[in-house]
SERO-4910 file (N, C-alpha, C, O; in steps of 0.05 Angstrom, whole numbers):
BEGIN
 pado doro    nc1    nc2    nc3   cac1   cac2   cac3    cc1    cc2    cc3    oc1    oc2    oc3
  Unk    A   1471   3625   2016   1465   3603   2000   1459   3610   1972   1469   3597   1953
  Unk    A   1441   3634   1969   1434   3640   1943   1458   3652   1930   1460   3647   1906
  Unk    A   1476   3667   1943   1502   3677   1929   1518   3657   1919   1528   3659   1897
  Unk    A   1521   3634   1935   1538   3610   1928   1529   3597   1903   1545   3588   1887
  Unk    A   1500   3595   1900   1488   3581   1877   1493   3600   1853   1499   3589   1831
  Unk    A   1492   3625   1854   1498   3642   1832   1527   3638   1821   1533   3636   1797
  Unk    A   1544   3638   1842   1573   3634   1834   1577   3607   1821   1592   3605   1802
  Unk    A   1564   3586   1831   1566   3559   1820   1555   3559   1791   1566   3546   1773
  Unk    A   1534   3572   1787   1521   3573   1757   1539   3587   1740   1543   3579   1717
  Unk    A   1553   3610   1750   1570   3625   1731   1592   3611   1725   1600   3612   1701
  Unk    A   1606   3596   1745   1626   3577   1741   1622   3556   1720   1638   3553   1701
  Unk    A   1597   3541   1725   1587   3522   1703   1587   3532   1676   1597   3519   1658
  Unk    A   1575   3555   1672   1573   3569   1644   1601   3577   1633   1607   3574   1609
  Unk    A   1618   3588   1650   1643   3599   1640   1664   3576   1634   1680   3577   1615
  Unk    A   1662   3556   1651   1682   3532   1646   1675   3516   1622   1692   3501   1612
  Unk    A   1652   3518   1611   1647   3504   1587   1657   3519   1561   1656   3509   1539
  Unk    A   1666   3543   1567   1681   3559   1546   1709   3557   1545   1722   3558   1566
  Unk    A   1721   3555   1521   1751   3554   1523   1762   3583   1525   1750   3602   1516
  Unk    A   1785   3585   1539   1798   3611   1542   1816   3616   1517   1822   3598   1502
  Unk    A   1825   3640   1513   1842   3646   1492   1867   3657   1503   1864   3673   1522
  Unk    A   1890   3652   1494   1916   3664   1505   1912   3695   1500   1898   3704   1481
  Unk    A   1926   3709   1516   1925   3738   1514   1942   3746   1489   1959   3730   1480
  Unk    A   1937   3768   1480   1955   3779   1456   1983   3777   1461   1997   3772   1441
  Unk    A   1994   3779   1484   2021   3780   1490   2034   3750   1486   2058   3747   1488
  Unk    A   2017   3730   1480   2027   3703   1475   2034   3686   1499   2043   3664   1496
  Unk    A   2029   3699   1524   2038   3686   1547   2016   3666   1556   1993   3670   1547
  Unk    A   2021   3648   1570   2001   3628   1582   1988   3640   1606   2001   3653   1622
  Unk    A   1963   3635   1608   1946   3649   1629   1944   3623   1649   1930   3603   1643
  Unk    A   1959   3626   1674   1959   3606   1693   1945   3614   1720   1950   3636   1730
  Unk    A   1930   3598   1731   1919   3604   1758   1927   3580   1775   1925   3557   1767
  Unk    A   1936   3587   1798   1939   3570   1822   1924   3573   1845   1911   3594   1849
  Unk    A   1924   3554   1862   1907   3555   1887   1924   3563   1911   1923   3586   1919
  Unk    A   1940   3546   1923   1956   3554   1948   1980   3571   1939   1988   3573   1916
  Unk    A   1990   3584   1961   2013   3603   1958   2038   3587   1952   2055   3597   1939
  Unk    A   2040   3561   1961   2062   3544   1957   2065   3539   1929   2087   3540   1918
  Unk    A   2041   3534   1916   2042   3523   1887   2046   3552   1871   2060   3553   1851
  Unk    A   2034   3573   1879   2038   3598   1863   2066   3605   1862   2076   3613   1841
  Unk    A   2081   3603   1886   2110   3610   1886   2127   3591   1870   2147   3600   1859
  Unk    A   2120   3565   1867   2134   3545   1851   2130   3552   1822   2149   3553   1806
  Unk    A   2106   3557   1815   2099   3561   1789   2112   3587   1778   2121   3588   1755
  Unk    A   2112   3608   1794   2125   3633   1787   2156   3629   1783   2167   3642   1766
  Unk    A   2169   3612   1798   2197   3608   1793   2202   3593   1768   2224   3596   1758
  Unk    A   2184   3576   1757   2188   3560   1734   2178   3576   1710   2193   3577   1691
  Unk    A   2154   3590   1709   2143   3603   1689   2158   3631   1681   2161   3640   1658
  Unk    A   2164   3643   1703   2179   3667   1700   2161   3690   1684   2137   3693   1689
  Unk    A   2173   3703   1666   2157   3723   1649   2141   3713   1628   2127   3728   1615
  Unk    A   2142   3689   1625   2131   3676   1599   2102   3665   1609   2089   3652   1593
  Unk    A   2093   3670   1632   2064   3664   1641   2053   3690   1653   2067   3708   1662
  Unk    A   2026   3690   1653   2011   3713   1667   1998   3693   1692   1981   3676   1688
  Unk    A   2007   3699   1715   2002   3681   1737   1982   3696   1758   1986   3719   1765
  Unk    A   1962   3683   1765   1944   3692   1787   1941   3671   1805   1935   3648   1798
  Unk    A   1946   3677   1832   1942   3657   1853   1914   3664   1867   1910   3687   1872
  Unk    A   1897   3646   1873   1872   3650   1888   1873   3656   1914   1855   3671   1924
  Unk    A   1896   3644   1930   1895   3646   1956   1921   3664   1963   1942   3663   1950
  Unk    A   1917   3678   1985   1939   3697   1996   1952   3685   2020   1948   3662   2027
  Unk    A   1969   3703   2034   1981   3697   2060   1960   3692   2081   1940   3707   2083
  Unk    A   1964   3672   2095   1947   3666   2119   1919   3654   2109   1902   3649   2127
  Unk    A   1914   3649   2087   1889   3637   2079   1889   3607   2083   1908   3595   2074
  Unk    A   1869   3594   2094   1866   3569   2100   1855   3554   2077   1831   3556   2072
  Unk    A   1871   3538   2064   1858   3522   2037   1836   3502   2045   1820   3495   2028
  Unk    A   1835   3493   2070   1815   3473   2077   1788   3485   2077   1769   3471   2071
  Unk    A   1786   3510   2084   1760   3526   2086   1754   3542   2064   1733   3555   2063
  Unk    A   1772   3543   2044   1769   3564   2022   1743   3557   2004   1739   3534   1997
  Unk    A   1729   3577   1997   1707   3575   1973   1713   3592   1954   1727   3612   1958
  Unk    A   1705   3587   1933   1710   3603   1907   1690   3628   1910   1666   3625   1915
  Unk    A   1703   3653   1907   1689   3678   1907   1681   3684   1878   1689   3671   1859
  Unk    A   1664   3705   1877   1654   3717   1851   1680   3728   1835   1681   3727   1810
  Unk    A   1699   3737   1848   1725   3747   1836   1740   3724   1825   1753   3726   1804
  Unk    A   1739   3700   1838   1754   3678   1827   1742   3665   1801   1755   3651   1787
  Unk    A   1716   3672   1797   1706   3660   1771   1718   3669   1747   1724   3653   1729
  Unk    A   1722   3698   1744   1734   3705   1720   1766   3694   1716   1776   3686   1695
  Unk    A   1779   3695   1738   1806   3687   1737   1807   3654   1728   1824   3646   1711
  Unk    A   1790   3640   1739   1788   3611   1729   1779   3608   1700   1788   3591   1685
  Unk    A   1760   3625   1693   1749   3623   1668   1768   3629   1644   1767   3618   1622
  Unk    A   1786   3647   1650   1805   3656   1632   1831   3640   1632   1848   3646   1615
  Unk    A   1835   3621   1650   1859   3605   1651   1863   3586   1629   1843   3574   1621
  Unk    A   1889   3583   1619   1896   3561   1602   1902   3537   1618   1896   3514   1610
  Unk    A   1915   3541   1641   1924   3518   1660   1916   3526   1688   1921   3548   1696
  Unk    A   1904   3508   1703   1900   3512   1732   1916   3492   1749   1912   3468   1745
  Unk    A   1932   3500   1766   1947   3482   1782   1936   3481   1810   1934   3502   1823
  Unk    A   1929   3457   1822   1920   3455   1847   1934   3432   1863   1948   3416   1851
  Unk    A   1931   3431   1888   1944   3414   1904   1934   3387   1899   1948   3368   1892
  Unk    A   1905   3384   1902   1893   3358   1903   1891   3344   1932   1896   3356   1953
  Unk    A   1883   3317   1931   1881   3304   1956   1863   3319   1974   1865   3317   1999
  Unk    A   1845   3334   1962   1821   3348   1978   1833   3369   1997   1820   3374   2018
  Unk    A   1855   3380   1992   1864   3400   2008   1846   3426   2005   1838   3439   2025
  Unk    A   1841   3431   1982   1826   3457   1975   1796   3453   1982   1780   3471   1974
  Unk    A   1787   3434   1994   1759   3432   2003   1738   3438   1982   1738   3422   1963
  Unk    A   1722   3456   1982   1700   3460   1964   1710   3467   1935   1694   3464   1916
  Unk    A   1733   3475   1933   1742   3482   1904   1744   3457   1889   1740   3457   1865
  Unk    A   1750   3435   1902   1752   3408   1886   1726   3405   1871   1727   3400   1847
  Unk    A   1704   3409   1881   1679   3406   1868   1679   3421   1843   1672   3411   1822
  Unk    A   1686   3446   1845   1689   3465   1821   1705   3453   1800   1696   3452   1778
  Unk    A   1731   3445   1806   1748   3433   1786   1736   3408   1775   1739   3405   1751
  Unk    A   1723   3391   1789   1713   3366   1777   1690   3372   1757   1685   3355   1740
  Unk    A   1675   3397   1758   1658   3403   1738   1665   3420   1714   1649   3431   1699
  Unk    A   1691   3422   1712   1703   3438   1691   1703   3421   1666   1707   3396   1666
  Unk    A   1700   3436   1641   1703   3425   1616   1719   3443   1602   1719   3467   1606
  Unk    A   1735   3430   1582   1752   3447   1563   1773   3461   1580   1783   3482   1570
  Unk    A   1781   3453   1603   1802   3465   1618   1824   3446   1626   1818   3423   1630
  Unk    A   1848   3456   1628   1872   3438   1636   1874   3444   1665   1884   3465   1673
  Unk    A   1865   3426   1680   1865   3425   1710   1887   3402   1719   1886   3379   1713
  Unk    A   1908   3414   1735   1930   3395   1741   1930   3393   1772   1937   3413   1786
  Unk    A   1924   3372   1782   1928   3367   1815   1960   3359   1815   1968   3338   1806
  Unk    A   1975   3377   1826   2004   3369   1829   2011   3344   1844   2032   3331   1839
  Unk    A   1994   3337   1864   1996   3311   1877   1996   3287   1861   2007   3266   1869
  Unk    A   1983   3289   1837   1981   3266   1820   2006   3251   1811   2007   3227   1806
  Unk    A   2027   3270   1811   2053   3258   1801   2066   3239   1823   2085   3225   1817
  Unk    A   2057   3240   1847   2068   3227   1869   2058   3197   1870   2035   3191   1863
  Unk    A   2076   3178   1879   2069   3151   1884   2049   3150   1908   2059   3154   1931
  Unk    A   2023   3144   1906   2005   3145   1926   2014   3125   1951   2008   3129   1974
  Unk    A   2029   3103   1943   2038   3087   1962   2059   3095   1982   2065   3082   2002
  Unk    A   2070   3118   1976   2090   3130   1992   2079   3151   2010   2092   3161   2028
  Unk    A   2050   3159   2004   2041   3181   2021   2031   3171   2047   2026   3147   2049
  Unk    A   2026   3188   2067   2019   3184   2091   1989   3179   2093   1974   3197   2087
  Unk    A   1979   3156   2101   1949   3150   2099   1934   3165   2122   1945   3174   2142
  Unk    A   1909   3166   2119   1892   3178   2138   1864   3167   2134   1853   3169   2112
  Unk    A   1852   3157   2153   1823   3147   2152   1804   3169   2159   1779   3168   2158
  Unk    A   1817   3189   2167   1799   3216   2175   1798   3238   2154   1785   3258   2159
  Unk    A   1811   3235   2131   1812   3254   2110   1798   3246   2086   1798   3222   2081
  Unk    A   1787   3262   2071   1769   3254   2050   1786   3237   2028   1776   3217   2017
  Unk    A   1809   3245   2022   1825   3229   2003   1838   3203   2013   1850   3187   1999
  Unk    A   1836   3201   2042   1853   3179   2054   1882   3184   2052   1898   3166   2057
  Unk    A   1891   3209   2045   1919   3215   2046   1922   3242   2058   1906   3260   2055
  Unk    A   1945   3245   2073   1953   3271   2083   1960   3288   2059   1977   3280   2043
  Unk    A   1947   3313   2055   1951   3327   2033   1975   3349   2034   1982   3361   2014
  Unk    A   1986   3350   2057   2008   3371   2063   2034   3362   2050   2053   3361   2065
  Unk    A   2036   3356   2025   2059   3343   2013   2080   3362   2010   2102   3352   2007
  Unk    A   2080   3386   2010   2101   3407   2005   2122   3406   2028   2145   3416   2025
  Unk    A   2113   3394   2051   2135   3392   2075   2154   3368   2070   2171   3362   2086
  Unk    A   2149   3355   2050   2169   3334   2038   2185   3345   2016   2176   3345   1993
  Unk    A   2210   3355   2021   2222   3369   1998   2227   3350   1975   2227   3359   1952
  Unk    A   2230   3325   1979   2234   3307   1955   2210   3306   1937   2212   3305   1912
  Unk    A   2184   3307   1951   2162   3310   1938   2160   3335   1921   2150   3335   1898
  Unk    A   2170   3355   1933   2168   3381   1918   2186   3383   1893   2182   3398   1874
  Unk    A   2206   3367   1896   2222   3365   1875   2209   3351   1848   2214   3357   1825
  Unk    A   2193   3331   1857   2179   3318   1833   2158   3335   1826   2153   3336   1802
  Unk    A   2144   3350   1842   2123   3369   1834   2137   3389   1814   2126   3394   1792
  Unk    A   2162   3399   1821   2174   3419   1803   2178   3406   1775   2174   3420   1755
  Unk    A   2186   3380   1772   2189   3368   1747   2165   3367   1733   2164   3369   1708
  Unk    A   2141   3362   1750   2116   3360   1736   2106   3384   1724   2094   3385   1703
  Unk    A   2112   3406   1739   2101   3434   1731   2119   3440   1706   2107   3450   1687
  Unk    A   2144   3435   1703   2160   3440   1682   2149   3426   1659   2144   3437   1637
  Unk    A   2144   3401   1662   2133   3383   1639   2104   3397   1632   2099   3401   1608
  Unk    A   2088   3404   1646   2061   3412   1638   2063   3441   1624   2049   3446   1604
  Unk    A   2078   3459   1634   2083   3484   1622   2095   3482   1593   2088   3496   1574
  Unk    A   2113   3463   1592   2125   3459   1567   2107   3448   1547   2108   3455   1523
  Unk    A   2090   3432   1555   2068   3419   1538   2048   3441   1526   2039   3441   1503
  Unk    A   2042   3459   1546   2024   3482   1539   2033   3505   1524   2019   3519   1510
  Unk    A   2061   3507   1527   2075   3531   1513   2100   3520   1506   2120   3526   1519
  Unk    A   2103   3502   1483   2126   3488   1475   2149   3506   1465   2172   3498   1465
  Unk    A   2143   3529   1456   2161   3550   1446   2180   3562   1468   2201   3575   1464
  Unk    A   2170   3556   1493   2187   3566   1518   2196   3542   1535   2203   3545   1559
  Unk    A   2197   3517   1520   2204   3492   1536   2234   3497   1548   2239   3493   1572
  Unk    A   2251   3505   1531   2280   3508   1539   2281   3526   1566   2297   3520   1584
  Unk    A   2264   3549   1566   2266   3568   1588   2254   3551   1612   2266   3550   1633
  Unk    A   2231   3540   1609   2220   3526   1633   2240   3503   1643   2243   3499   1667
  Unk    A   2251   3489   1626   2272   3469   1635   2295   3481   1653   2301   3470   1675
  Unk    A   2306   3504   1643   2328   3517   1653   2316   3527   1681   2329   3522   1702
  Unk    A   2296   3539   1682   2285   3548   1707   2281   3529   1727   2288   3534   1751
  Unk    A   2270   3506   1718   2265   3481   1733   2290   3471   1747   2292   3469   1771
  Unk    A   2309   3465   1730   2338   3458   1737   2349   3477   1761   2358   3468   1782
  Unk    A   2346   3502   1755   2358   3519   1773   2343   3519   1801   2353   3524   1823
  Unk    A   2319   3514   1798   2302   3515   1823   2306   3487   1839   2305   3486   1863
  Unk    A   2309   3468   1826   2318   3441   1838   2344   3443   1853   2347   3429   1874
  Unk    A   2362   3460   1845   2386   3464   1855   2383   3478   1882   2396   3471   1902
  Unk    A   2363   3500   1882   2356   3513   1906   2343   3493   1926   2348   3496   1950
  Unk    A   2326   3474   1916   2314   3455   1936   2334   3436   1948   2330   3425   1970
  Unk    A   2354   3431   1935   2374   3412   1946   2390   3427   1965   2397   3415   1986
  Unk    A   2396   3452   1961   2409   3468   1981   2394   3471   2004   2405   3469   2026
  Unk    A   2366   3477   2001   2349   3478   2024   2350   3452   2042   2352   3453   2067
  Unk    A   2349   3432   2030   2349   3404   2041   2377   3402   2060   2376   3395   2084
  Unk    A   2398   3408   2047   2421   3408   2062   2424   3429   2087   2434   3423   2108
  Unk    A   2413   3451   2081   2414   3472   2101   2397   3466   2128   2407   3469   2150
  Unk    A   2371   3457   2123   2353   3452   2143   2363   3424   2158   2360   3420   2183
  Unk    A   2374   3407   2142   2387   3383   2156   2409   3390   2176   2412   3378   2197
  Unk    A   2424   3407   2168   2446   3416   2187   2435   3433   2211   2445   3433   2234
  Unk    A   2415   3447   2205   2403   3462   2229   2388   3440   2250   2391   3440   2275
  Unk    A   2375   3424   2237   2361   3402   2253   2379   3385   2269   2372   3375   2291
  Unk    A   2400   3381   2258   2419   3361   2272   2433   3374   2294   2450   3362   2307
  Unk    A   2426   3400   2301   2434   3412   2326   2414   3407   2349   2418   3413   2373
  Unk    A   2393   3394   2342   2373   3389   2363   2372   3360   2368   2365   3345   2349
  Unk    A   2379   3351   2393   2378   3322   2401   2351   3312   2392   2331   3327   2392
  Unk    A   2351   3285   2386   2329   3268   2375   2307   3267   2397   2284   3264   2389
  Unk    A   2314   3268   2423   2293   3266   2443   2278   3291   2447   2257   3292   2460
  Unk    A   2288   3313   2436   2276   3337   2435   2259   3346   2414   2246   3366   2414
  Unk    A   2260   3329   2393   2245   3334   2367   2216   3325   2370   2208   3304   2360
  Unk    A   2200   3341   2385   2171   3338   2388   2158   3364   2379   2162   3385   2391
  Unk    A   2142   3362   2357   2131   3387   2349   2101   3385   2355   2088   3366   2346
  Unk    A   2091   3405   2369   2063   3407   2377   2052   3432   2363   2061   3454   2368
  Unk    A   2031   3428   2346   2018   3451   2331   1989   3449   2333   1978   3430   2345
  Unk    A   1977   3469   2320   1947   3468   2319   1932   3448   2303   1910   3441   2311
  Unk    A   1943   3437   2282   1933   3416   2269   1952   3400   2253   1974   3411   2248
  Unk    A   1947   3377   2244   1967   3356   2233   1977   3363   2205   1973   3349   2186
  Unk    A   1991   3387   2205   2003   3395   2176   2031   3385   2172   2041   3384   2149
  Unk    A   2045   3377   2193   2073   3372   2192   2082   3343   2191   2106   3337   2193
  Unk    A   2063   3325   2186   2071   3296   2188   2095   3288   2167   2112   3270   2171
  Unk    A   2093   3302   2143   2112   3296   2123   2141   3308   2133   2162   3296   2130
  Unk    A   2140   3330   2143   2165   3342   2157   2174   3323   2178   2198   3316   2179
  Unk    A   2155   3314   2195   2166   3296   2217   2176   3273   2207   2198   3266   2217
  Unk    A   2166   3259   2188   2176   3236   2176   2207   3240   2163   2226   3223   2166
  Unk    A   2208   3264   2149   2233   3269   2137   2257   3275   2157   2280   3270   2151
  Unk    A   2250   3287   2179   2270   3298   2198   2268   3284   2225   2279   3293   2244
  Unk    A   2254   3261   2227   2254   3248   2254   2242   3264   2277   2253   3264   2299
  Unk    A   2219   3278   2270   2204   3292   2291   2179   3275   2299   2167   3264   2281
  Unk    A   2172   3274   2325   2146   3266   2334   2125   3288   2330   2127   3309   2344
  Unk    A   2109   3286   2313   2090   3309   2307   2062   3305   2318   2050   3284   2313
  Unk    A   2051   3324   2334   2023   3320   2346   2010   3345   2341   2021   3366   2347
  Unk    A   1986   3344   2328   1970   3367   2323   1945   3368   2342   1934   3346   2347
  Unk    A   1937   3387   2351   1911   3390   2366   1886   3383   2352   1868   3369   2362
  Unk    A   1885   3393   2326   1864   3384   2310   1873   3363   2290   1897   3357   2289
  Unk    A   1856   3352   2274   1864   3334   2254   1881   3344   2229   1895   3364   2231
  Unk    A   1878   3331   2207   1891   3338   2182   1878   3363   2170   1890   3380   2157
  Unk    A   1851   3363   2175   1837   3389   2163   1828   3408   2187   1820   3398   2209
  Unk    A   1831   3433   2182   1823   3453   2204   1793   3457   2204   1783   3475   2218
  Unk    A   1778   3440   2190   1749   3439   2187   1741   3425   2211   1718   3428   2220
  Unk    A   1759   3408   2223   1751   3392   2247   1756   3411   2273   1772   3430   2271
  Unk    A   1743   3406   2296   1743   3420   2317   1757   3406   2340   1750   3383   2344
  Unk    A   1775   3417   2356   1789   3404   2379   1770   3408   2404   1762   3430   2412
  Unk    A   1764   3384   2413   1747   3382   2438   1760   3387   2464   1785   3389   2463
  Unk    A   1747   3389   2487   1760   3393   2512   1779   3368   2518   1802   3372   2527
  Unk    A   1769   3342   2512   1785   3323   2517   1811   3322   2500   1833   3315   2510
  Unk    A   1809   3329   2476   1833   3332   2457   1854   3350   2473   1877   3341   2476
  Unk    A   1846   3372   2483   1862   3392   2496   1876   3377   2523   1900   3378   2528
  Unk    A   1859   3365   2536   1869   3353   2562   1885   3332   2557   1905   3330   2571
  Unk    A   1882   3313   2538   1900   3293   2531   1927   3303   2519   1948   3291   2526
  Unk    A   1927   3324   2503   1949   3334   2492   1967   3352   2515   1991   3356   2512
  Unk    A   1954   3361   2534   1968   3376   2553   1983   3354   2571   2006   3357   2579
  Unk    A   1968   3331   2577   1983   3312   2593   2007   3299   2576   2028   3291   2587
  Unk    A   2003   3297   2549   2026   3287   2536   2052   3308   2537   2075   3299   2540
  Unk    A   2046   3334   2536   2065   3357   2537   2079   3353   2563   2104   3354   2563
  Unk    A   2067   3349   2584   2078   3348   2611   2095   3322   2615   2116   3323   2628
  Unk    A   2085   3302   2605   2099   3275   2606   2125   3277   2593   2145   3269   2603
  Unk    A   2123   3289   2566   2148   3287   2549   2166   3313   2553   2186   3316   2540
  Unk    A   2157   3330   2573   2172   3355   2582   2180   3371   2556   2202   3381   2552
  Unk    A   2156   3374   2538   2160   3391   2515   2162   3421   2526   2146   3430   2542
  Unk    A   2183   3435   2514   2188   3462   2521   2172   3482   2506   2167   3503   2516
  Unk    A   2164   3476   2484   2147   3497   2466   2126   3486   2448   2131   3465   2437
  Unk    A   2105   3497   2445   2085   3491   2424   2082   3514   2407   2090   3536   2413
  Unk    A   2069   3509   2381   2069   3530   2362   2045   3539   2349   2029   3521   2343
  Unk    A   2040   3565   2344   2016   3574   2331   2023   3570   2301   2046   3569   2293
  Unk    A   2001   3567   2285   2004   3569   2255   1991   3591   2243   1969   3599   2251
  Unk    A   2005   3602   2224   1997   3628   2213   1968   3628   2201   1954   3649   2201
  Unk    A   1960   3605   2192   1932   3604   2178   1909   3592   2194   1887   3586   2185
  Unk    A   1919   3589   2221   1898   3577   2241   1897   3596   2264   1918   3605   2275
  Unk    A   1873   3603   2272   1868   3621   2297   1887   3609   2320   1890   3585   2324
  Unk    A   1900   3626   2333   1919   3621   2355   1906   3613   2383   1920   3605   2402
  Unk    A   1877   3615   2384   1865   3609   2407   1868   3582   2417   1868   3576   2441
  Unk    A   1870   3562   2393   1869   3535   2405   1895   3527   2418   1895   3511   2437
  Unk    A   1919   3539   2408   1943   3535   2419   1944   3551   2449   1955   3541   2468
  Unk    A   1932   3575   2450   1930   3587   2475   1915   3572   2495   1922   3571   2519
  Unk    A   1893   3558   2485   1878   3541   2505   1893   3517   2514   1890   3507   2536
  Unk    A   1911   3508   2496   1927   3483   2505   1948   3493   2524   1955   3479   2543
  Unk    A   1960   3517   2520   1980   3526   2540   1966   3534   2568   1978   3532   2589
  Unk    A   1942   3543   2567   1929   3546   2592   1923   3519   2605   1924   3518   2629
  Unk    A   1916   3498   2590   1908   3472   2603   1935   3461   2616   1935   3449   2637
  Unk    A   1957   3467   2603   1983   3456   2617   1987   3472   2644   1992   3461   2665
  Unk    A   1983   3498   2642   1988   3514   2666   1969   3507   2688   1976   3510   2711
  Unk    A   1945   3497   2682   1926   3489   2701   1935   3466   2718   1926   3459   2739
  Unk    A   1956   3452   2705   1964   3430   2720   1993   3436   2732   2009   3418   2737
  Unk    A   1998   3463   2736   2023   3471   2749   2049   3465   2734   2070   3459   2744
  Unk    A   2044   3467   2707   2066   3463   2690   2067   3486   2671   2047   3501   2668
  Unk    A   2091   3491   2656   2092   3513   2638   2103   3502   2611   2121   3485   2611
  Unk    A   2092   3511   2590   2103   3506   2562   2098   3533   2552   2077   3545   2557
  Unk    A   2120   3543   2536   2122   3567   2520   2109   3563   2493   2107   3542   2482
  Unk    A   2099   3586   2484   2092   3587   2454   2116   3594   2439   2126   3617   2442
  Unk    A   2127   3576   2424   2152   3580   2411   2154   3598   2388   2175   3605   2377
  Unk    A   2128   3606   2381   2128   3626   2358   2105   3618   2338   2089   3600   2344
  Unk    A   2104   3633   2314   2085   3624   2295   2101   3614   2270   2119   3627   2260
  Unk    A   2092   3592   2262   2103   3578   2237   2081   3577   2215   2057   3581   2219
  Unk    A   2092   3572   2192   2073   3573   2169   2067   3544   2162   2085   3528   2159
  Unk    A   2042   3538   2160   2035   3511   2151   2019   3510   2125   2031   3498   2107
  Unk    A   1995   3521   2119   1980   3517   2097   1981   3541   2080   1968   3542   2059
  Unk    A   1999   3563   2088   2000   3585   2071   2028   3595   2076   2039   3590   2097
  Unk    A   2039   3609   2057   2066   3624   2061   2062   3649   2075   2040   3655   2083
  Unk    A   2083   3666   2079   2082   3690   2091   2073   3711   2072   2066   3704   2049
  Unk    A   2073   3738   2080   2067   3760   2063   2084   3761   2039   2107   3754   2040
  Unk    A   2070   3769   2016   2084   3771   1991   2108   3792   1996   2104   3810   2012
  Unk    A   2128   3790   1984   2151   3808   1986   2172   3801   2009   2193   3812   2011
  Unk    A   2162   3782   2026   2180   3777   2050   2195   3751   2042   2189   3737   2023
  Unk    A   2215   3745   2058   2227   3721   2056   2210   3699   2060   2211   3679   2046
  Unk    A   2193   3701   2080   2175   3677   2088   2151   3676   2068   2134   3659   2070
  Unk    A   2152   3694   2049   2132   3695   2027   2139   3675   2002   2125   3673   1982
  Unk    A   2162   3661   2006   2170   3642   1987   2172   3616   2001   2174   3614   2026
  Unk    A   2171   3593   1985   2173   3566   1996   2197   3563   2011   2196   3555   2034
  Unk    A   2221   3570   1999   2244   3562   2010   2248   3581   2036   2255   3571   2058
  Unk    A   2244   3604   2035   2246   3622   2058   2228   3613   2080   2236   3615   2104
  Unk    A   2203   3605   2075   2181   3595   2093   2194   3570   2108   2193   3568   2133
  Unk    A   2206   3552   2093   2216   3527   2105   2241   3533   2122   2243   3521   2144
  Unk    A   2259   3548   2114   2281   3557   2131   2272   3570   2156   2281   3564   2178
  Unk    A   2252   3591   2153   2241   3604   2177   2230   3582   2197   2237   3582   2220
  Unk    A   2214   3565   2188   2200   3545   2205   2220   3529   2220   2217   3524   2244
  Unk    A   2242   3520   2205   2258   3503   2219   2276   3518   2242   2280   3508   2264
  Unk    A   2285   3544   2234   2299   3558   2255   2283   3563   2278   2292   3561   2300
  Unk    A   2255   3571   2273   2237   3577   2294   2234   3554   2313   2237   3557   2337
  Unk    A   2229   3529   2299   2223   3503   2313   2249   3495   2332   2247   3488   2355
  Unk    A   2273   3497   2318   2297   3487   2331   2304   3504   2354   2311   3494   2375
  Unk    A   2302   3531   2349   2312   3550   2372   2294   3550   2395   2303   3555   2417
  Unk    A   2266   3543   2391   2248   3542   2413   2249   3516   2429   2243   3515   2453
  Unk    A   2256   3497   2415   2257   3468   2428   2286   3462   2441   2289   3442   2455
  Unk    A   2304   3477   2436   2331   3473   2449   2333   3476   2478   2355   3472   2490
***
């Protein structure tokens, strides 16, 4: 408790000071989730000094600012975060900032199109990156923001953004082709928590999470029993572990199904709230999305 109070006080003091661009003339940018970090990297390129707070396998729902984060945030010219209360305790930090350019990328989206939730703080499902059309809008929003903050590189940011939008379009076409090989009656995605509702809505999957929208909630015995009954009734072939959520919840679900003399396999680990390791294909948004789709389709066939 004392440690968190000290960090909070440091943040409050530092955020009342304006940062200065480094001598190299680059924009100092800080991002929260790995998905946003990857996107900003593709647009900003060599014209920004980019630091991401969260790494592979980090659960943003439970993330708290560390002492090391204080300096990064204090020196930032622009801070990009998801918003919709995905980042949990970090939102309280952002709301207390002064003289800082903080950008919730979800602000660009029409809230009436988002999936609602009575059980999440923002009343909206925050896992917006699984809707590729939303991610295109976020791409344009980041291009616009970086261009305003570093206008001398506007042409570069716009070109990079246009190129990335082309990659997102190709991603959309590729995953649609793969998903179309899976009959619609087999498109049932069971995971640890409700991170894939936008994916399900985009590609006609029935999505069921053992936990709610936030991993801060706990799955009870009755939740496990109800979902195991659903799996048996629907003859679901496979369920999936998430990279940022302990696998014990899914293993408990598999055990519950077995206790009723049925079998369901664990179809693999998919990425929900964080990308894969840096330097791997799954460490990029596009690579992660394609990996997830291939893993899901192959296990459910």
